[in-house]
Phi, psi and omega in degrees: 000140181292146175273142170254144179243136182227134171261127178245127174241144179213143177214140178185174180305134181297134176201161177290136172103356182298314181298318179297316179302308184292314181292331176294318178298317179299312182296316181297329180277354179091017179265168179229125177284115181267325177216151176203153174224132180216143180199151169272124179236109188064231177262009182254150174252127182243137183229138169228127180226141168256120183244137174248142179200160171288166188302312179299321179293324179297316178298318178296320180296316178302316180294318181294321179294322179298319179288329186285338186308304182290319182297325183267351181070034182238154168265115187245132174245140179229127182219129175290146178214186178240165175299139184294127176286148176262123181293137178287130174071012179287146179244120182281133178225162175241128174252126178231142175227153170215139182194173168296144182294140179195166181289144168083006182294310180301317179297317181297316180292314182295330178294320177297315181295317180297316181304326181269000181071031183266126181275133175271119179273324181206140182215138177219137174231156174202155175246136181215170179269136178290143175298149179073303186271333183077005179297146180287124177252144176248127178241140179227138173223125179230127171268124186232163175237119177272127177288167182300335182270005182262112178284124182299321182296321179293320177296316178301318180298316179295321178292326176294321176296319177297319179303315180290315184290328183256358183057055180244159162259122183236135173233145175235114187232133175293140175267125180240145180299147177293143179285140179250086180267000000 
């Protein structure tokens, strides 16, 4: 039987039990959480899940999530999707920045990547206090896939220009699979 893929997003006031509530609905409907990202952002808890299920279970899951929204006090989105295609010849890299916090850093980095046609697979940012001084630091980490036509040296040069113009520390590192010894 064919698998159906569903992306479920949920956001609501942070409280104990949200993950259990949502994963319980998925399990009861016959779905399987294949990937997920969850975080407390301000006072809100945000969830993104990729769920796989057979077609009858997927329909049941969609109906259950619609009913659960009010009961759980969450804003829930449900969207059908397809299995993620793997790009041919793509090279995985990690872009990381650290700097004093300021406006437009995420936009500046993402604009360089977009200009080169580089897809962001995963991205996380956070603001934290610097040791000793307590100054606000902004950190960005993006896992990206460079297509076969993207020259790494040209990308490095553009990131170095961004580093100078935005007063950032930027690193571009190839992602290699962990060794299985």
